[in-house]
N, C-alpha and C positions, 0 to 999 in steps of 0.2 A: 458626720461619718456616714459613708455609703452603706446602704442596706445590702446584706449578702443573702441572696435568694436561691433556693433550690426549686427548679421547675420539674415536676413529674408529669411527663407528657404521654399521650396515648399512642405515640408512634413517630416515625421519622418524618413523615410528610408534614405534620404540624410543627415539629421541632425546626425543620428547615424553613417553614413559612415564618415562624416567629423570629428567626434569625435574620431572614431576608428583610422583613418589615422593620427590624430593630425596635420591635415593640417592647421588649423586656430585656433586662440585664440579669446576669446570674449564670448558674450552672444548670445542666440538664441531666435528668435521669429519664431515659427513654424506656417505657414499659412495652417491651416486645413479647407479649404473651397473649394467650387466648384461653384463659381459665374457664370460660363458659363451656368448653368441650374437654372431655377426658377426665381421668381421675385427678383429684386434688387433695392436698393436705393443708391443714390450718396454717402451719408454719411454712410459708412459701419458700423462705430462704434456707430451710433445713435440708439436710442431705437426703432424707427419705423422699421429700417432695421433689427435689431436683432429679433424683433417679427415676421416680415415677413419671414425671413429665417428660424426661428425655426418652424413656422407653415408649411412651404413648406417641410422641411426635415422630419418633423414628419409624414406628410401626405403621402409622396411618398417614403421615405426611412426608416421610422420607427426609426428615430433618436430622442431620447428624448430631451426635452428642457434642462434637466440637463447635458446631454452629450455635447450639443452644448456650454453651458456656460463653462463647464470644459475644453473642447478641443479647442475652438476658441475664445470665448469672453474673457477668461482669458489672451489669447495671445494679444488681441487687447489693453489691458490695458498697455502693454509695450510701446505703442506709446505715452503715456502721459508724459514720462520723457526722451525725446530724447536728451536733451541738455547735458546729462552726457556723450554722446558718441563723439568720435573724428571722426568716420567714420561709414557709414552704407553700408552694402553689401547685395544686393538682389541676390538670387539664384533661377532662374526659367528656364523653358525649352521652346522649339520652338512651342509647340502645343497650340490650342485654350484654352484648360483647363487652362494651365499655364499663357498664355498671358493675359487672362481676370483677373485672380487673381493678376497678376503683375501690371496692370494699376490701379487696385483698391488700391493696397498697395501704389503705387506711389502717388495716389490721396490723401491718408491720409498723407503721408509725406509732400506734398505740403501744406495741410491745417495746419499741425503742424509747418510750417515755418522753415524748416531745411536749409535755404539758406546758412548758414555759415558752414554746416556740409557736407563734401564730400559724395556723394551717388554713389555707383558703382553697376554695373550689371554683373553677371556671367550668361551667357545663352548658353545652349548647343543646338546642331542641326546638321548641316553639319560637318563632320569630314573629314580631308584630306585623300584621297584614300578610304574613306568609302562608302559602297553601300547604306546605309540607314541613316536616321536622328536618332540621339541618344539622349536619356534622360541622365540626369546628373549621375544617378546611373548605367547606362550602360557603362559609360566611365571607362577605366582602371585608375589605380592610377596616372600613368604618364599623361594621358590625362586630368584628373581632376585638377592636379597640374598646367598644362599648361593653362587651362581655367581660373583658379584663378589668375595666373600670368598676364594674358592678359585681365583682367576684364576691363570693359568700364566705364569711368568716365562720369556720366550724369550731364548735366548742367540744369539751371532753365528752359530753353526752352523745354528740354526733359520732365521734370516733368509736365510742363504746357500742353504739347501735350498729355501726358498719361492721365492727368486729363480730358482734353477735350474729348478724345475718350471714357473714362469711363462715362463722363456725357452723351454723345450721346447714349451709350449702355443702360443707365438707363432711357432714354426717350422713348416715344411711336412711334417714327418715325425712323425705322432702315435705311431708304433710305439716311439719312444724313451720315451714316457711309460709304457709298459707295464713298463719296467724299474724304475720308481720305486714301483710299487704296493705291493710287499712291504717297502719300506724303513721301518724304525722311525723315528718322529719325535715331536715334541711335538704334532703335529696329528692328533688322534685320528680325525678323519673325512676326512682328505685322501685316503687310499688308496682308500676305498670310493667317494669322489666321482670319483676318476680312473678307476676301473673303470666307473662309470656314464657317464663321458664317452666312453670307448672304445665303449660299447654304443650311443652315439648314431649311429654310422656304420651304413649299411644292411646288413642281414643278407644274406649271400651267396646264400641260397636264395630270399628273397622280395623283396629290395629295400627292405624296411621295417626300421626300427630297433626296438629293444626297446620304447621308449615307444609308438611307433605300433602295434606288435603288441599291446601290453597294452590299448590303447584299443579295438581291435577285439574283444579278448577280453571286455571289459566289456559291449560291445553284445550279444555272444552270451550272456553269463552273466546279465545283469540286465535287468529290465523297464524300460529307459530310454525315456522318452516322446519326447524331442526333443533337439536339439543343445544347448540350454541346460542340460538335466539332465545330458547327457553331459559337458559342461564341468565341472560340479560333481564328478562321479565322477572325472574325469581329474585334477583338481586335488587331490582328497582322497587318491587312491591312486597318485600318481605316483612314490612312493619317494624316491630321493635327488636328484631334479632341482631341486626348489625353484622351479619355474616359477610365474609369476603369471598373471593373466588374459590379458595381452597375448601372452605367449609361447605359452600353451596354445591360444589362439584361432588362432594361426598354424600350430601343429601340426595341429589338427583340420581346418582348412581344406584341408590337403593330403590328407585322407582321405575326402573327399566321394565319390570314385569307388567307394569300398568300402562305402558306406552307402545305404540306402533308407529313406525316411520313409513308413510306412503310416499308416492312420487312428489306430491306437492306440499305436504305438511305433516306435522306430528298429530296423531289422534290417540284417543284412549283405546286401549285394548279392552277385551271383554271384562277382564279383571279390573281394569281401571274404571269402567262404567259401574260395575258392582260396588266398588269401594266408594266412589263418589256419591252413589245413591244410598250408602249405608245398608246395602243388601247382603254383604258378606264380610266376615271378619278375616283379615289376612295377618293376624298377629303371629301365627306360627311360621309363616313364610318370611316375615320381616325380622324376626327376633335375632339379635346379634349381641355380642358382649360389649355394648357401648356404655360409657359412663358419663354422667353429669355430676361432677364433684364427687361426693361420697356414695353415690347411689347408681345402680345399673338402670339404664333407661327402661328396660323391659321387665323390671320388678314391680312396676306400678302401672295402673291404667287411669286415664283421665275421664271423668264424667263431665261431658260438655253442658249438661243441664244444671247440675248442682255446683259445677266448678270445683269439684273435690277429687282427691286421688284415692284409688283403691289398691291396697297392698295385695299382691298375688302370693 
């Protein structure tokens, strides 16, 4: 009897690739969300969560409610009939963007009581002899086949841990997340993604977070001609965040006070130089009503030396 599989993929590009390669059989649930940004609720499929996400995406990314319903809510409904499947395979990547989506999806699976259905994870990142971390769509056909062959079987403890971290992410005290960073689990990249998440809170000395600081360093270090080229550098060298064009554009837009455009290139403004050297704190000029899960970005400060958060 043929095995009936549900593939939960991290986006359309991977879904199309898997279909073109004819690597797998089964049905697809495409996870078109970015829960690493904006307010979240523990029950992703609940009405409160859907409304909160629709309002956030409409306000900051001009994504209409109807688009959200069509592209994401419609996919969530596939969680309602999981008992028809013999196995469930999740396809996600190493970065914060994917890891937060992954634990949210696993939280739903736990709520739907899939205890008798094998749940597997295919997760890309480090490649043997590779110089950088790789997304699933960056893998060669042979590498993608190898990842699929070596997929990880998750047990109930894994699902419960993912749900627990997702619960913490949706709460208003991100300091609790720090306690999970060193915990061993089947999720190879979750710990480092959680550390990257904590570093998204503003540095207590400058008011800028790690990513914002790194972008200013790029302007200082490289001969970057304009904002468009800066976007390319920021996307390429962002580390574990996994942001796309939309998210990075929003980040860079908040840094304009630290940049000047000359005839030949982008340079740091006087404010940019002070921020980069930790000579002045720009918290008050940066503060906005941004949310990461259940907490406001500017309600906490990050201590770069102790790697801890301070509640304001």
